[in-house]
N, C-alpha and C positions, 0 to 999 in steps of 0.2 A: 504493499500501500504506499502510496507516494504523499508526502506531506506537502501541501501547498499553503505555505504560511508566509505572509508578507513581512514578518519580522525577521526572517531568515536574511533578507536582502540588507537590512540595516546593520545587522552583525552586533557587536558590542558597543557601538557608538550610542551615546544619549542623544534622543531626538529632541529633547527639550533643552531650552537655554533659560538662565536666569539673568535678569537685569544686572549690570554692574553695580556693585555697593549694595544689594538688596540685603544680604544678611548682615553687613555692617550696620545698616539702619532699622533692623528688624525689631530689636529690643525697644528703640525710641519710637517706633511707630505703634507697636503694641501698648507701651505705657500711654501714649497720647489717646489712643482710642478708649482704653480702659478709663482715663480721666473724664473723657467726654461722657461716656457712659454712666459713670458715677456720678457726675454733675447732673446729667438728666434725671437720674433715679432719685437724687436729693432734691431736685425741683417738684417732683411728683409726690415724694412723700411730705414735703412741707405744705403743699397745696391741700393734701387729703389728711392733713393732721387732724383737723377737727372732725371730719367724717370718721376718721380711725377711732377718736375718742369716744365718738357716740355709739359706735359699733360696741366697743368695749363695755360701756355702761349698760347698753341694752342686753348683751349678753350676762353681764354681772346680775342684772335684775331678773331675767329670766332663770338663771341658776338658783337665785334665791327662792324664786317662786316655785320652782321645781321641788327644792329640798322642804319648804313650808308643806306643800300638798303631799309629799311622801311621808312627812312626819305626822300630819293629820290622818292618813290613811292607816299608818301602822299602829297609831294611838288608839283608832276605833277598833283595829281587828284584835288587839290585845286585851286580856281581861283587866278589869279594872279594880281589882283587889277583892275584899270580903262580899261587897255588894253584887259582884258577878256570880260568886258562888252561890250566895243565897237566892239569886235570880235563876241560875241553873237548877238548883234543888227544887225551887217553887215551879219551875217548867216540867221537870219530871214527875213531880207529884201531881200536878194537873195532868200529865199525860196518863199517869197511871190510873188516876180516878176517872178518866173518860174510858178506860178499858171496862168490857164486860166481868163479872164475876168469876167465870170460869178462867177467863185470861188472867185475872189477878192471881188467883190461886195458882195456876201454872206457874207464872212467873216467880212467886214466892216459894214454890217447890223447887224449882230449877235454883234458886238463889241459895235455899239451904243445903241442897245437895252441893252446889260449888264450894260453900263455906266448909262443909265436911271433908271434902276432897283437899282443899287447901290445908285444912288442920292436920290430915293424916299425912298429906306429902310432907309438912312442916316437921311432924312428929317422926316420920321414917328418916328424913334428914338429919334430925337432932340425934336418933339413934345410930346412925350410921357414923356420925362424928365421933361419938363416944367409944364406939368400937375400935376405931383407928387408933 
């Protein structure tokens, strides 16, 4: 297979040229361009300084409002001490009273069986601990 490549005719010569003194002035040209760009950036920031301050103030207010809302939601979700315990007991008692007599008897029987199981389990654990 024959290679038909145009670069073979060029050889190892460099086909591109650089103007005279280009690399000597390169650092100076880059620094000038950087100073110009920095100056434009400073002009933009000084003119929008007031807008930036307003944006920061608005974000701060939104963050404070979000914290207050979160605090209120968490405060409402958490129990409020003894009053909530009393309210819980009252609501359970009301629900129990709304059950039929058969259902109340069944729940009391199950509760007593569970108490006995807990007592026997505790007693067995105590005996096992003494035997060790």
